[in-house]
C-alpha positions in Angstrom: -96.9 -80.4 8.5 -93.7 -80.9 10.5 -94.1 -80.8 14.2 -91.3 -80.2 16.7 -91.4 -79.5 20.4 -89.7 -76.4 21.5 -89.8 -75.3 24.9 -90.4 -71.4 25.2 -89.2 -69.8 28.5 -91.1 -66.4 28.9 -90.4 -64.0 31.5 -93.9 -63.2 32.1 -94.8 -63.5 35.8 -98.0 -65.3 35.3 -96.6 -67.7 32.7 -93.9 -68.5 35.0 -96.6 -69.5 37.7 -97.4 -72.4 35.3 -94.0 -73.9 35.9 -93.6 -73.1 39.7 -94.0 -75.8 42.3 -97.6 -75.7 43.7 -98.3 -73.3 46.5 -98.7 -74.7 49.8 -102.3 -73.6 50.6 -105.0 -75.9 49.0 -106.4 -74.7 45.9 -110.2 -73.5 46.1 -112.8 -75.8 45.1 -112.7 -76.7 41.4 -114.2 -74.0 39.3 -116.6 -74.6 36.7 -115.3 -75.3 33.4 -113.9 -72.2 31.8 -116.1 -70.4 29.4 -115.4 -71.5 26.0 -112.8 -69.1 24.6 -112.5 -69.4 20.9 -109.8 -72.0 20.2 -107.1 -71.2 17.7 -107.8 -72.3 14.3 -106.1 -75.2 12.9 -103.6 -74.1 10.3 -104.4 -74.6 6.9 -103.1 -77.8 5.1 -99.6 -77.5 4.0 -98.9 -74.5 6.3 -95.1 -74.6 7.3 -94.2 -74.1 10.8 -93.9 -76.0 14.2 -95.9 -76.9 17.2 -94.5 -75.0 20.1 -94.7 -76.5 23.7 -94.7 -74.4 26.8 -92.3 -75.5 29.6 -95.5 -77.0 31.5 -95.2 -79.8 28.9 -98.9 -79.4 28.0 -99.8 -76.0 26.7 -99.1 -75.9 22.7 -99.7 -73.5 19.9 -98.8 -73.7 16.3 -96.2 -71.1 15.1 -96.4 -70.4 11.3 -93.1 -70.1 9.7 -91.9 -66.4 10.1 -94.0 -65.8 13.2 -92.3 -63.3 15.8 -91.3 -64.3 19.1 -94.0 -61.9 20.5 -96.7 -63.6 18.5 -95.8 -67.1 19.8 -95.5 -65.9 23.3 -98.8 -64.1 23.1 -100.5 -67.3 21.7 -99.1 -69.5 24.3 -100.1 -67.0 26.9 -103.8 -66.9 25.8 -103.9 -70.6 25.5 -102.5 -71.2 29.1 -104.7 -68.6 30.6 -107.8 -70.2 29.0 -106.8 -73.4 30.7 -106.0 -71.8 34.0 -108.8 -69.4 34.9 -107.5 -69.0 38.4 -104.0 -67.8 37.6 -104.6 -64.4 38.8 -105.5 -65.6 42.5 -102.6 -63.8 43.9 -103.6 -60.4 42.5 -107.1 -60.9 43.4 -106.2 -61.8 47.1 -104.0 -58.8 47.3 -106.7 -56.7 46.0 -109.5 -57.9 48.5 -107.2 -58.1 51.6 -104.3 -56.2 53.0 -101.0 -58.2 53.1 -98.0 -56.5 54.7 -94.8 -57.1 52.3 -92.0 -59.6 53.4 -88.5 -58.1 54.4 -86.5 -56.4 51.5 -83.1 -58.3 51.5 -81.6 -56.2 48.6 -78.7 -55.2 50.8 -77.6 -58.8 50.6 -77.1 -58.6 46.9 -73.2 -59.3 46.1 -72.7 -60.8 49.4 -71.5 -64.4 49.8 -73.5 -66.8 51.9 -71.3 -70.0 52.6 -71.7 -72.7 50.3 -75.4 -72.7 50.0 -76.0 -69.8 47.5 -72.3 -68.7 46.9 -72.7 -65.0 45.9 -76.3 -63.6 46.5 -78.1 -62.4 43.3 -80.7 -60.1 42.8 -82.7 -63.2 41.6 -82.1 -64.8 44.8 -83.6 -62.0 46.8 -86.6 -61.6 44.6 -87.3 -65.3 44.9 -87.1 -65.3 48.5 -89.5 -62.3 48.8 -92.2 -63.7 46.1 -92.1 -67.2 47.6 -92.4 -65.9 51.2 -95.2 -63.6 50.3 -96.9 -66.4 48.3 -97.2 -68.5 51.3 -98.5 -65.7 53.4 -101.0 -64.7 50.9 -102.1 -68.4 50.6 -102.7 -68.0 54.4 -105.0 -64.9 53.7 -107.0 -67.1 51.4 -107.6 -69.7 54.0 -108.0 -67.1 56.8 -111.0 -65.4 54.9 -112.6 -68.6 53.5 -115.1 -70.6 55.8 -114.9 -73.5 53.1 -111.2 -73.9 53.3 -111.3 -73.6 57.2 -113.9 -76.5 56.9 -116.4 -74.5 59.0 -119.8 -76.1 59.5 -121.6 -72.9 60.5 -120.0 -70.6 57.6 -117.7 -68.7 59.9 -114.1 -67.7 58.9 -111.3 -66.3 61.0 -111.8 -62.7 59.8 -115.3 -62.4 61.4 -113.5 -62.0 64.6 -110.0 -60.8 63.6 -110.3 -58.5 60.4 -106.9 -58.4 58.6 -105.6 -60.7 61.4 -106.2 -58.1 64.0 -105.8 -59.1 67.7 -104.1 -62.4 67.2 -100.6 -61.5 68.4 -98.4 -64.4 67.2 -95.5 -62.6 68.6 -96.6 -63.4 72.1 -96.5 -67.1 71.7 -95.9 -69.4 73.3 -98.1 -68.4 76.4 -100.4 -69.8 78.8 -103.9 -70.1 77.5 -106.7 -70.3 79.7 -109.0 -71.8 77.0 -106.6 -74.6 76.8 -105.4 -74.6 80.4 -101.8 -75.0 79.2 -99.0 -73.2 77.3 -100.0 -73.0 73.8 -98.1 -72.5 70.5 -99.6 -70.4 68.0 -100.8 -73.4 65.9 -102.7 -74.7 69.1 -104.6 -71.4 69.4 -105.5 -71.6 65.7 -106.9 -75.1 66.2 -109.0 -74.0 69.2 -110.5 -71.5 67.1 -111.1 -73.7 64.3 -112.7 -76.2 66.5 -114.7 -73.8 68.4 -115.9 -70.5 66.7 -115.4 -71.9 63.1 -117.0 -75.5 64.1 -114.4 -77.3 62.1 -111.8 -80.0 62.4 -108.4 -79.2 63.7 -105.7 -79.3 61.3 -102.4 -81.1 61.6 -99.0 -79.4 62.2 -98.0 -80.1 58.6 -101.3 -79.3 57.0 -100.5 -76.8 54.1 -103.4 -74.7 55.4 -101.9 -74.4 59.0 -98.4 -73.5 57.5 -100.2 -70.8 55.5 -102.4 -69.4 58.3 -99.1 -69.2 60.7 -97.3 -67.4 57.9 -100.1 -65.1 57.3 -100.7 -64.2 60.9 -96.9 -63.5 61.5 -96.8 -61.3 58.2 -99.7 -59.2 59.5 -97.7 -58.5 62.8 -94.5 -57.3 60.8 -92.4 -55.1 62.9 -93.8 -56.1 66.3 -91.3 -57.2 69.2 -91.1 -60.8 69.7 -92.2 -61.2 73.4 -93.3 -64.8 74.2 -95.5 -65.1 77.2 -97.0 -61.7 77.0 -100.6 -61.4 78.0 
């Protein structure tokens, strides 16, 4: 049997996720091994074809000679999904919790942006929106998870702030009596983690902190920035 390595680039959103950089929020606890989906039967001896490799460099399938592109793509997708049971986390988080969409920058398409991007394309705008919403959605996942917050009493942020209500990130920095000083949004997030949640404060560059800040700001979309407001 002849083997070759062919990188197949598919436009399926979930499949592209296999090649994307990891999202900033930490992945949930490792799931149990996925249920054993029937693996692809080995090709009969002497079958002509090639072994096709996905752009992740790991997922492969055998494509018999004469197989259509759709058949090969479908086989790769099935195999990748079998190995990545949490691939639909974004859709599931959207379904469970409301998330305000990121700003629509379509009006910028065709404009120039100095030397950074040259002419802004529809692909640029779609990427900006998707990646921004992905970070905010990661924050939603942390916000609603006592485990990801490190709670020792099974308390998550949404128990006091459903859908991030009454958090008012647009009013920071401001004086907080709980801290006895002017606080940034991340300072107040850590106060909540240490006290109601009974967890350990997060560092400023912790992916969970970055995601939480993104989620809180996203949920206050359209509000006037007014720091210091009580």
